[in-house]
C-alpha positions in Angstrom: 0.0 0.0 0.0 2.5 2.6 -1.2 1.6 6.3 -1.0 0.7 7.9 -4.3 -1.3 10.8 -5.7 -4.6 10.7 -3.8 -7.6 9.6 -5.9 -10.2 12.3 -6.5 -12.8 9.7 -5.4 -11.2 9.5 -1.9 -11.2 13.2 -1.5 -14.9 13.3 -2.4 -15.7 10.8 0.4 -13.4 12.2 3.1 -12.4 15.8 2.5 -14.4 18.2 4.7 -11.8 20.8 5.5 -8.2 21.7 5.0 -5.5 19.7 6.8 -2.4 21.8 6.5 -0.8 21.7 9.9 2.7 22.8 10.9 5.0 20.4 12.7 4.2 21.9 16.1 0.5 21.6 15.6 0.9 18.0 14.3 3.0 17.0 17.2 0.4 18.3 19.7 -2.4 16.6 17.7 -0.5 13.3 17.7 -0.1 13.5 21.5 -3.9 13.7 21.9 -4.3 10.9 19.4 -1.9 8.6 21.2 -3.8 9.3 24.4 -6.9 7.8 22.7 -8.8 10.7 21.3 -10.7 9.4 18.2 -11.2 12.8 16.7 -7.5 13.6 17.0 -6.7 10.2 15.5 -8.9 10.9 12.5 -7.4 14.3 12.0 -3.9 12.9 12.1 -4.9 10.3 9.6 -6.3 13.1 7.4 -3.0 15.0 7.4 -1.3 11.9 5.9 -4.2 11.0 3.5 -4.7 14.5 2.2 -1.0 15.5 1.9 0.4 16.5 -1.4 2.4 13.2 -1.1 0.0 11.0 0.7 1.3 8.3 3.1 -1.6 5.8 2.9 -0.3 3.2 5.3 0.3 5.9 8.0 -3.2 7.4 7.4 -4.8 4.0 7.7 -2.9 3.3 11.0 -4.5 6.4 12.6 -7.9 5.8 11.1 -7.9 2.2 12.4 -7.1 3.4 15.9 -10.3 5.4 15.9 -12.3 2.7 14.1 -11.2 0.1 16.6 -12.6 2.3 19.4 -16.0 2.2 17.7 -15.8 5.7 16.2 -18.3 5.8 13.3 -16.2 8.5 11.6 -13.1 6.4 12.0 -14.9 3.4 10.5 -16.0 5.5 7.6 -12.5 6.9 7.0 -10.9 3.4 7.1 -13.6 2.0 4.8 -13.0 4.8 2.3 -9.3 3.9 2.3 -10.0 0.3 1.5 -12.6 1.4 -1.1 -10.5 3.8 -3.2 -7.4 4.8 -1.3 -5.2 1.7 -1.5 -3.7 -0.3 -4.3 -5.0 -2.9 -4.8 -8.4 -1.8 -3.6 -10.2 -4.0 -1.1 -14.0 -3.5 -1.5 -15.0 -6.4 0.8 -13.0 -4.9 3.6 -14.6 -1.5 2.8 -18.1 -3.0 3.1 -17.2 -4.4 6.5 -16.2 -0.9 7.9 -19.0 1.0 6.0 -21.5 -1.4 7.6 -20.2 -0.8 11.1 -20.4 3.0 10.6 -23.8 2.8 8.8 -25.3 0.8 11.7 -24.4 3.8 13.9 -26.5 6.0 11.7 -23.7 7.9 9.9 -25.4 9.1 6.7 -22.2 9.2 4.6 -21.5 5.6 5.5 -25.2 4.6 4.8 -24.8 6.2 1.4 -21.5 4.5 0.6 -22.8 1.1 1.8 -25.8 1.6 -0.5 -23.5 2.3 -3.4 -21.6 -0.9 -2.7 -24.8 -3.0 -2.8 -26.1 -1.1 -5.8 -22.9 -1.8 -7.8 -22.1 -5.2 -6.5 -18.8 -4.0 -5.2 -17.4 -6.1 -2.4 -20.8 -7.8 -2.0 -23.3 -9.5 -4.4 -25.4 -6.9 -6.2 -28.6 -6.4 -4.2 -30.9 -3.6 -5.2 -33.3 -4.3 -2.3 -30.5 -3.8 0.3 -29.2 -0.8 -1.6 -32.6 0.9 -1.6 -32.9 0.3 2.1 -29.6 2.0 2.8 -30.2 4.8 0.3 -33.5 5.5 2.1 -31.7 5.8 5.5 -29.2 8.3 4.0 -32.0 10.1 2.1 -34.0 10.5 5.3 -30.9 12.3 6.7 -31.0 14.7 3.7 -28.1 13.2 1.7 -29.0 14.6 -1.7 -27.3 12.0 -3.9 -29.0 9.3 -1.9 -32.4 11.0 -2.4 -31.7 11.2 -6.2 -30.7 7.6 -6.5 -33.6 6.4 -4.4 -35.9 8.4 -6.8 -34.3 6.5 -9.7 -34.9 3.2 -8.0 -38.6 4.0 -7.5 -38.9 5.3 -11.1 -37.3 2.1 -12.5 -38.6 -0.5 -10.0 -35.1 -1.4 -8.8 -35.2 -3.1 -5.4 -38.6 -1.4 -4.8 -42.0 -1.5 -6.4 -42.1 1.0 -9.2 -43.8 4.1 -7.9 -43.6 7.4 -9.9 -45.2 9.4 -7.1 -42.4 8.2 -4.6 -39.8 8.8 -7.3 -41.0 12.4 -7.7 -41.0 12.9 -4.0 -37.4 11.9 -3.7 -36.4 13.8 -6.8 -38.0 16.9 -5.3 -36.1 16.4 -2.0 -32.8 16.3 -3.9 -33.8 19.2 -6.2 -34.4 21.3 -3.1 -30.7 20.9 -2.5 -30.0 22.0 -6.1 -29.1 18.6 -7.3 -29.0 19.1 -11.1 -29.7 15.4 -12.0 -32.8 15.4 -9.8 -34.0 18.7 -11.4 -33.5 17.1 -14.8 -35.6 14.1 -13.8 -38.4 16.2 -12.6 -38.4 18.0 -15.9 -38.6 14.8 -17.7 -41.4 13.5 -15.6 -43.4 16.6 -16.4 -42.5 16.3 -20.1 -43.5 12.6 -20.3 -46.4 12.7 -17.8 -44.8 10.1 -15.5 -46.8 10.0 -12.3 -48.0 13.6 -12.9 -49.9 15.4 -15.6 -47.9 16.5 -18.7 -46.9 20.1 -18.3 -44.5 21.6 -20.9 -44.1 24.8 -19.0 -43.1 23.0 -15.8 -40.8 20.8 -17.7 -39.1 23.8 -19.2 -38.7 25.4 -15.8 -37.1 22.3 -14.3 -34.8 21.8 -17.3 -33.7 25.5 -17.0 -32.9 25.0 -13.3 -30.9 21.8 -14.1 -29.0 23.5 -16.9 -28.2 26.4 -14.6 -26.6 23.8 -12.2 -24.5 22.3 -14.9 -26.5 19.5 -16.5 -25.6 18.9 -20.2 -28.6 16.5 -20.5 -30.9 19.3 -19.4 -29.5 21.7 -21.9 -30.1 19.1 -24.7 -33.7 18.4 -23.4 -34.4 22.1 -23.2 -33.3 22.7 -26.7 -35.4 19.8 -28.0 -38.5 20.9 -26.0 -38.1 24.5 -27.2 -38.0 23.3 -30.8 -41.4 21.6 -30.5 
Protein backbone atom coordinates (compact mmCIF):
# COMPACT_ATOMS: atom_id res chain seq x y z
CA UNK A 1 0.00 0.00 0.00
CA UNK A 2 2.46 2.63 -1.16
CA UNK A 3 1.64 6.31 -1.00
CA UNK A 4 0.68 7.90 -4.31
CA UNK A 5 -1.34 10.80 -5.69
CA UNK A 6 -4.60 10.74 -3.78
CA UNK A 7 -7.55 9.64 -5.94
CA UNK A 8 -10.19 12.30 -6.46
CA UNK A 9 -12.80 9.75 -5.37
CA UNK A 10 -11.21 9.47 -1.93
CA UNK A 11 -11.23 13.23 -1.51
CA UNK A 12 -14.92 13.27 -2.41
CA UNK A 13 -15.66 10.80 0.39
CA UNK A 14 -13.43 12.22 3.10
CA UNK A 15 -12.44 15.82 2.53
CA UNK A 16 -14.43 18.22 4.68
CA UNK A 17 -11.81 20.83 5.54
CA UNK A 18 -8.19 21.72 5.03
CA UNK A 19 -5.55 19.69 6.82
CA UNK A 20 -2.44 21.83 6.54
CA UNK A 21 -0.76 21.66 9.94
CA UNK A 22 2.70 22.84 10.88
CA UNK A 23 4.97 20.41 12.67
CA UNK A 24 4.23 21.87 16.10
CA UNK A 25 0.49 21.55 15.65
CA UNK A 26 0.86 18.03 14.27
CA UNK A 27 3.00 16.97 17.22
CA UNK A 28 0.40 18.27 19.67
CA UNK A 29 -2.37 16.56 17.73
CA UNK A 30 -0.47 13.27 17.73
CA UNK A 31 -0.08 13.50 21.50
CA UNK A 32 -3.87 13.72 21.86
CA UNK A 33 -4.30 10.90 19.35
CA UNK A 34 -1.91 8.62 21.20
CA UNK A 35 -3.85 9.33 24.38
CA UNK A 36 -6.87 7.77 22.71
CA UNK A 37 -8.82 10.74 21.32
CA UNK A 38 -10.68 9.38 18.21
CA UNK A 39 -11.24 12.84 16.71
CA UNK A 40 -7.51 13.58 16.95
CA UNK A 41 -6.67 10.17 15.50
CA UNK A 42 -8.88 10.89 12.50
CA UNK A 43 -7.38 14.34 12.01
CA UNK A 44 -3.86 12.95 12.14
CA UNK A 45 -4.89 10.35 9.59
CA UNK A 46 -6.28 13.06 7.37
CA UNK A 47 -3.01 14.99 7.42
CA UNK A 48 -1.34 11.93 5.91
CA UNK A 49 -4.20 11.03 3.53
CA UNK A 50 -4.67 14.53 2.15
CA UNK A 51 -1.01 15.49 1.93
CA UNK A 52 0.42 16.49 -1.44
CA UNK A 53 2.40 13.24 -1.15
CA UNK A 54 0.00 10.95 0.72
CA UNK A 55 1.26 8.31 3.11
CA UNK A 56 -1.59 5.83 2.85
CA UNK A 57 -0.35 3.20 5.34
CA UNK A 58 0.27 5.88 7.96
CA UNK A 59 -3.16 7.40 7.38
CA UNK A 60 -4.79 4.00 7.74
CA UNK A 61 -2.92 3.32 10.97
CA UNK A 62 -4.50 6.35 12.61
CA UNK A 63 -7.95 5.75 11.13
CA UNK A 64 -7.87 2.18 12.42
CA UNK A 65 -7.12 3.44 15.93
CA UNK A 66 -10.33 5.43 15.86
CA UNK A 67 -12.29 2.69 14.10
CA UNK A 68 -11.22 0.07 16.63
CA UNK A 69 -12.62 2.29 19.39
CA UNK A 70 -16.01 2.22 17.71
CA UNK A 71 -15.81 5.70 16.19
CA UNK A 72 -18.27 5.85 13.28
CA UNK A 73 -16.18 8.53 11.57
CA UNK A 74 -13.07 6.41 12.04
CA UNK A 75 -14.86 3.42 10.52
CA UNK A 76 -16.01 5.54 7.58
CA UNK A 77 -12.52 6.87 6.95
CA UNK A 78 -10.95 3.43 7.14
CA UNK A 79 -13.61 2.03 4.82
CA UNK A 80 -12.96 4.79 2.31
CA UNK A 81 -9.26 3.94 2.27
CA UNK A 82 -10.02 0.30 1.50
CA UNK A 83 -12.60 1.44 -1.06
CA UNK A 84 -10.55 3.84 -3.16
CA UNK A 85 -7.41 4.81 -1.25
CA UNK A 86 -5.21 1.74 -1.54
CA UNK A 87 -3.69 -0.32 -4.35
CA UNK A 88 -5.05 -2.91 -4.83
CA UNK A 89 -8.44 -1.80 -3.56
CA UNK A 90 -10.23 -4.05 -1.09
CA UNK A 91 -13.98 -3.48 -1.51
CA UNK A 92 -14.97 -6.39 0.75
CA UNK A 93 -13.04 -4.86 3.64
CA UNK A 94 -14.57 -1.48 2.77
CA UNK A 95 -18.06 -2.98 3.05
CA UNK A 96 -17.20 -4.36 6.49
CA UNK A 97 -16.24 -0.95 7.86
CA UNK A 98 -18.98 0.98 6.01
CA UNK A 99 -21.48 -1.41 7.59
CA UNK A 100 -20.20 -0.77 11.09
CA UNK A 101 -20.40 2.99 10.58
CA UNK A 102 -23.77 2.83 8.84
CA UNK A 103 -25.27 0.85 11.70
CA UNK A 104 -24.39 3.80 13.92
CA UNK A 105 -26.52 6.04 11.70
CA UNK A 106 -23.74 7.90 9.90
CA UNK A 107 -25.40 9.09 6.70
CA UNK A 108 -22.24 9.18 4.61
CA UNK A 109 -21.54 5.55 5.52
CA UNK A 110 -25.16 4.63 4.79
CA UNK A 111 -24.82 6.18 1.35
CA UNK A 112 -21.50 4.52 0.58
CA UNK A 113 -22.79 1.14 1.75
CA UNK A 114 -25.83 1.57 -0.50
CA UNK A 115 -23.50 2.28 -3.42
CA UNK A 116 -21.57 -0.92 -2.73
CA UNK A 117 -24.75 -3.02 -2.82
CA UNK A 118 -26.05 -1.06 -5.80
CA UNK A 119 -22.94 -1.79 -7.85
CA UNK A 120 -22.14 -5.22 -6.46
CA UNK A 121 -18.82 -3.97 -5.17
CA UNK A 122 -17.39 -6.10 -2.36
CA UNK A 123 -20.79 -7.84 -2.04
CA UNK A 124 -23.27 -9.47 -4.38
CA UNK A 125 -25.35 -6.87 -6.17
CA UNK A 126 -28.56 -6.40 -4.19
CA UNK A 127 -30.92 -3.61 -5.18
CA UNK A 128 -33.27 -4.32 -2.27
CA UNK A 129 -30.54 -3.79 0.31
CA UNK A 130 -29.16 -0.85 -1.65
CA UNK A 131 -32.56 0.85 -1.62
CA UNK A 132 -32.87 0.32 2.13
CA UNK A 133 -29.55 2.01 2.82
CA UNK A 134 -30.21 4.79 0.31
CA UNK A 135 -33.46 5.49 2.10
CA UNK A 136 -31.72 5.78 5.46
CA UNK A 137 -29.25 8.28 4.02
CA UNK A 138 -31.99 10.06 2.09
CA UNK A 139 -34.01 10.55 5.25
CA UNK A 140 -30.94 12.31 6.66
CA UNK A 141 -31.02 14.67 3.67
CA UNK A 142 -28.12 13.24 1.70
CA UNK A 143 -29.01 14.63 -1.74
CA UNK A 144 -27.32 12.01 -3.90
CA UNK A 145 -29.05 9.28 -1.88
CA UNK A 146 -32.38 11.02 -2.43
CA UNK A 147 -31.69 11.20 -6.16
CA UNK A 148 -30.66 7.55 -6.51
CA UNK A 149 -33.63 6.40 -4.43
CA UNK A 150 -35.87 8.38 -6.77
CA UNK A 151 -34.32 6.54 -9.71
CA UNK A 152 -34.94 3.21 -8.04
CA UNK A 153 -38.61 4.02 -7.52
CA UNK A 154 -38.87 5.29 -11.10
CA UNK A 155 -37.32 2.11 -12.53
CA UNK A 156 -38.56 -0.46 -10.01
CA UNK A 157 -35.06 -1.44 -8.84
CA UNK A 158 -35.19 -3.06 -5.42
CA UNK A 159 -38.57 -1.44 -4.76
CA UNK A 160 -41.97 -1.52 -6.42
CA UNK A 161 -42.13 0.99 -9.24
CA UNK A 162 -43.85 4.11 -7.95
CA UNK A 163 -43.63 7.36 -9.91
CA UNK A 164 -45.15 9.37 -7.08
CA UNK A 165 -42.44 8.25 -4.65
CA UNK A 166 -39.81 8.80 -7.31
CA UNK A 167 -41.00 12.37 -7.72
CA UNK A 168 -41.02 12.90 -3.95
CA UNK A 169 -37.38 11.92 -3.66
CA UNK A 170 -36.35 13.82 -6.78
CA UNK A 171 -37.96 16.92 -5.30
CA UNK A 172 -36.11 16.40 -2.03
CA UNK A 173 -32.80 16.27 -3.91
CA UNK A 174 -33.80 19.16 -6.17
CA UNK A 175 -34.44 21.28 -3.08
CA UNK A 176 -30.71 20.94 -2.53
CA UNK A 177 -29.98 22.05 -6.10
CA UNK A 178 -29.13 18.57 -7.33
CA UNK A 179 -28.98 19.07 -11.09
CA UNK A 180 -29.67 15.44 -11.95
CA UNK A 181 -32.83 15.45 -9.84
CA UNK A 182 -34.00 18.70 -11.41
CA UNK A 183 -33.54 17.12 -14.82
CA UNK A 184 -35.56 14.06 -13.79
CA UNK A 185 -38.43 16.22 -12.56
CA UNK A 186 -38.41 18.05 -15.87
CA UNK A 187 -38.56 14.76 -17.73
CA UNK A 188 -41.43 13.49 -15.58
CA UNK A 189 -43.42 16.62 -16.40
CA UNK A 190 -42.51 16.30 -20.07
CA UNK A 191 -43.52 12.63 -20.29
CA UNK A 192 -46.37 12.70 -17.79
CA UNK A 193 -44.79 10.09 -15.51
CA UNK A 194 -46.80 10.01 -12.29
CA UNK A 195 -47.97 13.55 -12.92
CA UNK A 196 -49.90 15.38 -15.61
CA UNK A 197 -47.92 16.46 -18.65
CA UNK A 198 -46.91 20.08 -18.33
CA UNK A 199 -44.54 21.57 -20.87
CA UNK A 200 -44.09 24.83 -18.96
CA UNK A 201 -43.13 23.00 -15.77
CA UNK A 202 -40.78 20.77 -17.74
CA UNK A 203 -39.10 23.82 -19.24
CA UNK A 204 -38.67 25.44 -15.82
CA UNK A 205 -37.08 22.34 -14.31
CA UNK A 206 -34.80 21.82 -17.29
CA UNK A 207 -33.70 25.45 -16.96
CA UNK A 208 -32.89 24.95 -13.28
CA UNK A 209 -30.95 21.80 -14.08
CA UNK A 210 -29.04 23.48 -16.91
CA UNK A 211 -28.16 26.37 -14.60
CA UNK A 212 -26.64 23.84 -12.21
CA UNK A 213 -24.49 22.31 -14.92
CA UNK A 214 -26.51 19.51 -16.51
CA UNK A 215 -25.64 18.92 -20.17
CA UNK A 216 -28.60 16.54 -20.46
CA UNK A 217 -30.93 19.33 -19.37
CA UNK A 218 -29.46 21.69 -21.93
CA UNK A 219 -30.14 19.15 -24.68
CA UNK A 220 -33.66 18.42 -23.41
CA UNK A 221 -34.42 22.12 -23.17
CA UNK A 222 -33.31 22.74 -26.74
CA UNK A 223 -35.42 19.81 -27.98
CA UNK A 224 -38.50 20.91 -26.04
CA UNK A 225 -38.13 24.52 -27.16
CA UNK A 226 -38.04 23.31 -30.77
CA UNK A 227 -41.42 21.59 -30.49
